[in-house]
C-alpha positions as CSV (number, residue, x, y, z in Angstrom):
1,M,-69.8,-38.9,-32.9
2,K,-67.8,-42.6,-33.1
3,K,-67.5,-41.9,-37.3
4,I,-65.8,-38.3,-36.7
5,I,-63.2,-39.7,-34.3
6,E,-62.7,-42.5,-36.7
7,K,-61.6,-40.0,-39.5
8,F,-59.0,-38.4,-37.5
9,N,-56.5,-40.1,-39.2
10,S,-57.1,-39.2,-42.3
11,L,-56.6,-35.6,-41.5
12,N,-53.4,-33.0,-41.9
13,I,-53.5,-30.2,-39.8
14,V,-50.5,-27.3,-39.3
15,V,-50.0,-25.7,-36.2
16,I,-48.1,-22.3,-36.1
17,G,-47.3,-20.1,-32.7
18,D,-45.4,-20.0,-29.6
19,V,-43.9,-23.5,-28.8
20,M,-42.4,-23.9,-25.4
21,L,-40.8,-26.6,-23.0
22,D,-43.5,-27.4,-20.0
23,I,-41.3,-28.3,-16.8
24,F,-43.2,-30.2,-14.2
25,T,-41.2,-30.3,-11.1
26,Y,-42.8,-32.4,-8.4
27,G,-41.8,-32.7,-4.7
28,I,-42.6,-32.7,-1.1
29,S,-43.2,-29.6,1.2
30,E,-43.1,-30.4,5.1
31,R,-41.1,-27.1,6.2
32,L,-40.6,-23.2,5.6
33,S,-37.4,-22.2,5.1
34,P,-35.1,-20.6,7.6
35,E,-34.2,-17.9,5.0
36,A,-37.3,-16.7,3.9
37,P,-41.2,-17.3,4.4
38,V,-41.3,-19.3,1.4
39,P,-41.5,-23.5,1.6
40,I,-38.8,-25.7,0.8
41,I,-39.4,-28.3,-1.8
42,R,-37.8,-31.9,-1.6
43,I,-37.9,-32.8,-5.7
44,D,-38.8,-36.2,-6.3
45,Q,-39.9,-35.8,-10.2
46,R,-39.6,-34.2,-13.0
47,K,-41.5,-34.3,-16.2
48,F,-40.9,-32.4,-19.6
49,C,-43.6,-31.9,-22.6
50,A,-44.2,-29.6,-25.4
51,G,-46.4,-27.0,-24.1
52,G,-48.3,-23.8,-26.1
53,A,-48.4,-24.7,-29.4
54,G,-46.1,-27.8,-28.8
55,N,-49.2,-28.8,-26.8
56,V,-51.7,-28.2,-29.3
57,S,-49.6,-30.9,-31.8
58,N,-49.3,-32.6,-29.0
59,N,-53.1,-33.3,-28.6
60,L,-53.3,-33.4,-32.3
61,Q,-51.3,-36.5,-32.3
62,A,-52.5,-38.7,-29.1
63,L,-56.2,-37.8,-31.3
64,G,-54.1,-39.8,-34.4
65,I,-54.6,-36.7,-36.3
66,K,-51.2,-36.0,-38.3
67,N,-49.6,-32.5,-37.8
68,Y,-47.4,-30.4,-38.6
69,L,-45.5,-27.8,-36.0
70,F,-44.4,-24.3,-37.1
71,G,-42.7,-22.1,-34.5
72,V,-39.2,-20.6,-33.5
73,I,-37.1,-22.1,-30.5
74,G,-33.8,-21.3,-29.2
75,D,-30.1,-22.8,-29.9
76,D,-30.4,-23.8,-26.5
77,S,-30.4,-27.4,-24.3
78,A,-34.4,-26.6,-23.7
79,A,-34.9,-26.6,-27.4
80,Q,-32.6,-29.9,-27.9
81,Q,-34.9,-31.6,-25.1
82,L,-37.9,-30.5,-26.8
83,T,-36.6,-31.4,-30.1
84,E,-36.5,-35.1,-28.8
85,I,-39.8,-34.9,-27.4
86,L,-41.4,-34.1,-30.8
87,S,-39.5,-36.8,-32.1
88,V,-40.5,-39.5,-29.8
89,S,-44.0,-38.0,-30.3
90,A,-43.6,-38.8,-34.2
91,I,-44.8,-34.7,-34.6
92,D,-43.6,-33.3,-37.5
93,N,-40.9,-30.7,-36.5
94,C,-41.1,-27.9,-38.9
95,L,-39.7,-25.2,-36.4
96,C,-37.1,-22.9,-37.1
97,S,-34.1,-22.2,-34.5
98,T,-32.3,-19.1,-33.3
99,P,-29.5,-18.1,-31.2
100,N,-31.2,-14.8,-30.9
101,R,-33.8,-15.9,-28.5
102,P,-34.1,-18.6,-25.6
103,T,-36.4,-21.4,-26.0
104,T,-39.7,-20.5,-24.1
105,T,-39.8,-22.9,-21.0
106,K,-42.3,-23.0,-17.8
107,D,-41.3,-24.7,-14.8
108,R,-44.0,-25.1,-12.4
109,F,-42.9,-26.3,-8.9
110,I,-45.2,-28.5,-7.1
111,A,-46.0,-29.8,-3.6
112,G,-48.6,-32.6,-3.7
113,T,-51.3,-31.1,-5.7
114,Q,-50.0,-27.6,-5.1
115,Q,-48.6,-25.5,-7.5
116,L,-46.5,-23.3,-5.5
117,L,-44.4,-21.1,-8.3
118,R,-43.6,-21.0,-11.9
119,V,-40.5,-19.5,-13.7
120,D,-40.4,-18.5,-16.9
121,H,-37.4,-18.4,-19.3
122,E,-38.6,-16.4,-22.4
123,S,-38.4,-13.6,-24.7
124,T,-41.4,-12.0,-25.7
125,E,-40.3,-9.7,-28.6
126,K,-41.6,-10.2,-32.0
127,I,-39.5,-12.7,-34.3
128,S,-37.3,-11.3,-37.1
129,A,-38.4,-10.7,-40.8
130,D,-36.4,-13.2,-42.1
131,L,-37.6,-15.7,-39.5
132,E,-41.1,-14.9,-40.6
133,T,-39.8,-15.1,-44.6
134,T,-38.3,-18.8,-43.3
135,I,-41.8,-19.9,-41.9
136,L,-44.1,-18.7,-44.8
137,E,-42.3,-20.1,-47.6
138,N,-41.9,-23.6,-45.4
139,L,-45.6,-23.4,-44.8
140,K,-46.0,-22.9,-48.5
141,T,-43.8,-25.7,-49.7
142,L,-46.1,-27.9,-47.3
143,L,-49.2,-26.7,-48.7
144,N,-47.9,-27.6,-52.2
145,E,-46.9,-31.1,-51.1
146,K,-49.7,-32.4,-48.5
147,K,-53.6,-31.5,-48.5
148,I,-54.0,-29.3,-45.2
149,D,-57.3,-29.5,-43.8
150,A,-56.8,-26.9,-40.7
151,I,-54.5,-24.6,-39.9
152,I,-54.5,-23.5,-36.3
153,F,-52.9,-20.3,-34.8
154,S,-51.6,-20.9,-30.9
155,D,-51.0,-17.3,-30.0
156,Y,-49.2,-17.3,-26.5
157,N,-48.3,-13.4,-27.1
158,K,-44.2,-14.7,-27.1
159,G,-43.7,-13.2,-30.3
160,T,-44.0,-15.5,-33.4
161,L,-47.0,-14.7,-34.6
162,S,-47.1,-10.8,-36.5
163,N,-50.2,-9.1,-37.8
164,K,-48.3,-9.6,-41.6
165,L,-47.4,-13.4,-40.8
166,V,-50.8,-14.0,-39.7
167,A,-52.5,-12.2,-42.9
168,D,-50.0,-13.9,-45.3
169,I,-51.4,-17.1,-44.2
170,M,-55.0,-16.4,-43.7
171,E,-54.7,-15.8,-47.7
172,L,-53.2,-19.4,-48.4
173,A,-55.8,-20.8,-46.9
174,A,-58.6,-19.0,-48.2
175,N,-57.3,-20.0,-51.6
176,Q,-57.3,-23.6,-50.6
177,N,-60.5,-23.7,-48.6
178,I,-58.4,-24.3,-45.4
179,I,-60.1,-24.3,-42.1
180,T,-58.4,-21.2,-39.5
181,A,-58.6,-21.5,-35.8
182,L,-57.7,-19.3,-33.3
183,D,-57.3,-19.2,-29.4
184,P,-56.5,-15.0,-29.2
185,K,-54.5,-13.6,-26.4
186,P,-55.1,-10.2,-25.0
187,N,-52.3,-7.3,-26.1
188,S,-50.8,-9.7,-28.7
189,I,-52.1,-9.5,-32.6
190,E,-54.8,-8.1,-34.8
191,I,-57.2,-10.6,-35.0
192,P,-58.3,-11.4,-38.7
193,K,-61.6,-11.5,-39.9
194,N,-63.1,-14.5,-41.5
195,L,-61.5,-17.2,-39.1
196,T,-63.6,-20.8,-39.2
197,I,-63.2,-20.8,-35.3
198,L,-62.3,-17.7,-33.1
199,K,-62.1,-19.3,-29.7
200,P,-61.1,-16.9,-26.4
201,N,-62.0,-18.2,-23.1
202,R,-64.3,-15.5,-21.2
203,H,-61.8,-13.2,-19.8
204,E,-60.2,-12.9,-23.1
205,A,-63.4,-12.4,-24.6
206,F,-64.4,-9.2,-22.7
207,N,-61.1,-7.9,-23.2
208,L,-62.0,-8.4,-27.0
209,A,-65.4,-6.3,-26.2
210,N,-63.9,-4.2,-24.2
211,M,-66.2,-4.9,-21.7
212,S,-65.9,-5.8,-17.5
213,D,-66.9,-8.8,-16.5
214,N,-69.5,-9.3,-13.4
215,L,-68.1,-12.0,-11.5
216,F,-70.6,-11.4,-8.5
217,G,-73.4,-11.0,-10.8
218,T,-76.3,-13.7,-11.0
219,K,-76.2,-16.5,-13.3
220,E,-78.7,-14.8,-15.7
221,E,-76.8,-11.5,-15.5
222,R,-73.4,-13.0,-16.4
223,L,-75.3,-14.7,-19.2
224,G,-76.7,-11.8,-20.3
225,L,-73.3,-9.9,-20.5
226,L,-71.3,-12.8,-22.1
227,E,-73.9,-12.9,-24.6
228,K,-73.7,-9.0,-25.1
229,A,-69.9,-9.5,-25.2
230,A,-70.0,-12.1,-27.8
231,K,-72.3,-10.2,-30.4
232,I,-70.0,-7.5,-30.2
233,I,-66.8,-9.8,-30.9
234,Y,-68.8,-11.6,-34.0
235,D,-69.7,-8.7,-35.4
236,R,-66.1,-7.1,-35.0
237,Y,-64.2,-10.0,-36.4
238,Q,-66.8,-12.2,-38.4
239,P,-65.9,-15.9,-37.6
240,E,-67.5,-18.7,-39.2
241,Y,-68.3,-19.6,-35.7
242,L,-67.4,-18.1,-32.3
243,I,-66.6,-20.6,-29.1
244,I,-66.0,-19.1,-25.8
245,S,-64.4,-21.9,-23.3
246,L,-65.8,-21.2,-19.9
247,S,-63.6,-23.1,-18.0
248,A,-65.5,-25.6,-15.8
249,D,-69.1,-24.0,-16.9
250,G,-68.3,-25.5,-20.5
251,I,-68.3,-24.0,-23.6
252,A,-70.9,-21.3,-25.0
253,I,-71.5,-21.0,-28.9
254,Y,-72.9,-18.1,-30.6
255,Q,-74.6,-18.5,-33.5
256,D,-77.3,-17.1,-35.5
257,G,-77.8,-13.9,-32.8
258,K,-77.7,-16.6,-29.8
259,L,-75.8,-17.5,-27.1
260,S,-76.1,-21.4,-26.2
261,I,-74.5,-23.2,-23.7
262,T,-72.6,-26.7,-23.8
263,P,-71.9,-27.5,-19.9
264,T,-69.1,-29.3,-18.6
265,A,-69.4,-33.0,-16.8
266,A,-66.0,-32.4,-15.2
267,K,-66.4,-34.5,-11.8
268,E,-63.3,-33.2,-10.3
269,V,-60.6,-30.4,-11.7
270,F,-57.1,-31.4,-10.9
271,D,-55.0,-29.5,-13.1
272,V,-56.3,-26.8,-16.0
273,S,-52.7,-26.6,-17.3
274,G,-53.2,-26.9,-21.5
275,A,-56.7,-27.8,-21.3
276,G,-57.5,-25.1,-23.5
277,D,-55.5,-26.4,-25.9
278,T,-57.1,-30.1,-26.1
279,L,-60.0,-28.5,-26.5
280,L,-59.3,-26.6,-29.6
281,S,-57.1,-29.0,-30.8
282,T,-60.3,-31.6,-30.9
283,L,-62.7,-28.8,-31.6
284,V,-60.6,-28.3,-35.2
285,G,-60.1,-32.0,-35.6
286,A,-63.8,-32.7,-35.4
287,L,-64.8,-30.0,-37.8
288,A,-61.9,-30.9,-40.5
289,A,-63.8,-34.6,-39.7
290,G,-66.9,-33.4,-40.9
291,G,-68.8,-33.0,-37.7
292,T,-71.0,-30.2,-37.1
293,I,-70.1,-27.5,-34.6
294,L,-72.4,-28.9,-32.2
295,E,-70.9,-32.2,-32.5
296,S,-67.6,-30.6,-32.7
297,T,-68.0,-28.5,-29.5
298,S,-69.3,-31.5,-27.7
299,L,-66.4,-34.0,-28.4
300,A,-64.2,-30.9,-27.3
301,N,-66.0,-30.5,-24.4
302,I,-65.9,-34.2,-23.2
303,S,-62.1,-34.0,-24.1
304,A,-61.2,-31.0,-22.0
305,T,-63.3,-33.4,-19.1
306,I,-60.9,-35.8,-19.5
307,A,-57.7,-33.4,-19.9
308,V,-58.7,-31.0,-16.5
309,S,-58.9,-34.9,-14.6
310,K,-55.3,-35.0,-15.1
311,S,-51.9,-33.7,-13.7
312,G,-49.7,-31.5,-15.8
313,T,-49.7,-30.6,-19.5
314,S,-52.0,-33.8,-20.5
315,S,-53.3,-35.1,-24.0
316,V,-56.6,-37.2,-24.5
317,S,-56.2,-40.2,-27.0
318,A,-58.9,-41.2,-29.3
319,D,-59.4,-44.2,-27.1
320,E,-60.2,-42.1,-24.6
321,L,-62.6,-40.1,-26.4
322,L,-64.5,-43.1,-27.6
323,R,-64.7,-44.5,-24.2
324,A,-66.2,-41.3,-22.6
325,I,-68.6,-40.4,-25.3
326,P,-72.4,-41.0,-24.3
327,C,-74.0,-44.4,-25.8
328,R,-76.4,-43.7,-28.4
């Protein structure tokens, strides 16, 4: 697996989707407000990060993978902060700006290790046809200039991705034999067929299969239900690989009609914010670097394990991943 990681710096990956600014407001809470039964937080620190599709890009960059971020931001202070963050991170900014919608922000208020509140500022309306055209034309230009190894669709159901835009990009990718990956969200775009990687989490998988999960069943019963859901999803959307993230339980791979589980190695989960992005970034990077699906999911699982042990929307570096892989 070391050889896979060493190939990361030769890759070029496009990330397209819902870009946002993640804000983490840390403080101390020692009493309730006299005005309402809510805690008072005395703020000590605020941390600003690229979130959503930006977090996917940030994770790729931390792994040493050159990447290009496509999406939409507003014409506001959050957009300026996000642009500065991307510049410092040396992520290629291919974002479109519009005064007609705010930059999506998520502000989490944390006292000690406990998240007390999240405040969202966003529009979930679909972007305009003109913006879609601009994104597509900019992507075509990039594909003519660079050899792109993979395209990741980062869908947070905030309006950037539409059925038409995804279909047009899938056609471009098929013509150039480019890996495609999607982490789907419920009630958002129609999932295209023939993705290289379709990666829902367990909850999303049951939604896609129109099934109900049994949260209180035995381990065997829950595994059987998940395998049934996976078969429905695989037959319906026909991805090359169906990967289902299971949070603290690891990763499920559906292949050749069977479901296999790669368990997580996490000893302590501190914060799951953005861990799915970390998993997807590593998974796609490893596959684009020539890894098998088993090698790629194993690396992705290790990467996600490192991410959840950190506070906030965190990325995992190639060095961290190299230190964490088992010695062979």
